[in-house]
N, C-alpha and C positions, 0 to 999 in steps of 0.2 A: 127735838134736835139730837144730834149725837156727835161724838168725836172719837178719834183713835188715840190710843195710848201707845207710846213707844218707850222702850227700856232706857234710852238715852236721856229721857226727861228726868228720871230719877238720878242717874249718874251725874248729870250736870248740876242738879240741885244739891247732891251730896258734896260735890267738889266746892260749890259756892259756900255751903254751910261750914265745911272744914276750913276754907280760907277765911271766912268771917271769924270763926273761933280763933284762928291763928293771928288774925289782924288785931283782935281785941288784946290778945296776949302781947303782941308786938308793941302796941301802944302803951300797955302797962309796964313792959320791961324795957322800954326805950330802944327797940330794935330799928325804928325808923330813922332815916338820916336825910339830910338835905345836900343836894349838889348845887353849886352856884355857877350858873352859866353866865359868862361875862358879856356885857354889852359894850361894843367897841366902836369908837368914832373912826370911821373908815379912813378919812384923809390923814389922820395923825397916828392911828394905831393905838390911841390912848383908851384905856378901860374907863368908861364913864359910869358904870353901874353893873348890876348883876340881877339875874332872875333866879329865885329859889325854886328848885325842882325836887319834889318829894320822891324818895326811893325807899324800897323795902328789901332788905337782905334777909330772905327766909332761911332759917337754919338747915332746912332739907331741900327746898326747891331752888335755892340760890336767889338771884335777883328777880323779883316779881315786878312786872311792868305796871306803871300807874294806870295804863289802859285796862288792866285786869282788876286791880284792887280798889281803884277809885269808884267805879260803878257799883261794886259790891257795898262799899261804905255808904254811898248815896242811897242805894236801895234799902238797906237795913238800918238806916238812921245813925250811922257812925261817922258821917262826914263832918258833923259839928265838932266832935272830939278831935278828929284829925285836923280840922281847920284851926281850932284853938291851939293845938300843939304847934302847928306851923307858925301862927302869928307870934306866939311867945318865943319860939326858937329863933325866928328871924330877928326879932328885936334884941334878943340876947346876943346874937352874932354881930349885929350892927354895933352894939355897945362894945363888944370885945374888939372889933376892928378899930373903932374910934379910940379906945384906950391904947391901942397899939400904934396910933398915929395915922390910921387910914380912914378917910371919910368916904364911905361907900353907900350909894343909894341902892336899895334892894326892892325888887318887885315880887309880889306874891299873887297867886291866882285865887280868885274868889268864885265859888260855885253859886249856882242859882239857889241852892238850898241854904247857903249861908246868907244870901241877900234877904231871904225870908225870915231870918232870925231877928227878932225885935231888938236884941241886945248886941248885935254885931258891932256897931260903932263903939259902944261902951267897952266891949271886950278888947277892941283894938286900942282904945284910949288907955285902958288899964295896963296893957302890955307896954305901951310907950312910956307910961309913968313909972312902972315897975323897974324898967331897965334904963330910965332916964335918956330916952332917945328923942332926937329932934324929929317931929312928925314929917318934915320935909324930906327925910331920908327913906321914907316908906312909900311905895307905890302899890296901889291895889289894882289888879288887872282882871278884866272880865271880857269874855268874848262878845262879839257883836250880837250873836243870836240870843245869848242869855240876857244881854242888856235890853233887847227889844221884846223879850218874852212878857215882861210886866214893866213897861216903860215908865209908868207913873211912879211905881215903887222904886225903880232903879234911880230915877231922878231925885227922889226924896232922900234915899240912902247916900247917894253921891254928894248931895249938897251938905249933908251932915259930916261926911268924911272930909270934904274940902274945908269946911269950917274948922275941923279939927287940925287941918294943915297937911293932910295926906294927899298925895298926888293920885290922879285917876288915869288909867290907860285902857283903851279899847283894843282888844286883840282880834285877829282874823277879820279886819275891817274890809268890807267890800264883797263878802261872800253871802251875807244874809239879805234881809229885806228891810233894812232900817230906813226910817224917814229922816230926811235931812233936817226937817223942822225939829225933830226930837234930838238930833245930834247937836243942834245949836243950843238946846236947853241943858244937855248933859255937860257938867263942869269938868270936862276932860282936858288933860294937858298933853296927851299923847295918843296918836293913832298908829297902830301897828298894821300896815298894809299886808293883806294876805299874800303869801309867796306866789300864788298863781299869777299875780300881776307882774312879777319881776323875773320869773324863771327864764323867759325867752326875750328879754330886753335886747340882747345882742343880735338876735336873728329876726325879730318881728317888728315891723314898722308900726303895726297896729298897737302892739304892747307899749311901744315908746310913746305913742300919742296918748 
C-alpha cells in the first residue's frame, strides 16, 4: 500500500502541539474561566438555574473556542484534568452564590472520557463535600449520543450519581439512535430537546405535531 504526504499535515500537528502546551500552562496558571448561561422559565422570566460553559482566554490568540481546545484535550489525555477543574470550580461558585443569598442550580457537561473514569463519582462527591454544597444544586449533563455509546456503563454511573443526590440531564435528545427502553432505565430528571425540533414550530405543522 502507499499514501501521500502533504505539508499541511505537519502544520496542523504543530498547531495542535502548541495549543496543547499552552492549554497545560493555562490549566496550571488558572487562565481558564467559566461563563454561566442562565436557564430561564419562559412564562415568568425567572432564572431557574445556569449552565457552566468553559472558556479559554489565550494571551496571544484571544478567546479560543471550546470546539477547538476540548477535542485536543480529549485526544491527548488532558480532559480529565479539565473536568476536575470544572467540577471543583462550579462547586466553589455554587457555595459563593449560596453564601451571598442566591440558591442557584448549575449544570456541567460530562464527556464520554470522564464517564470512563472509575473515580468520577468520587471526584464529584469530594468537590461537593469540600465546598459544602447540596448535591441537588448540581446537574450532570451528557449528550444523547454519548449516553448511548456505552449504555450499560452510563446507566451504572448515573445510578451512582443519583444516589449521591446529583441530577442528570440528557442533551441533544432526539438526534441520536437511543432506545426508549434504555431511556426508561436512565435515572434522568431532564431531557433537553434538540433545537432542530423547535426551530420551525411557528411555520411547520409537522414540527408542532
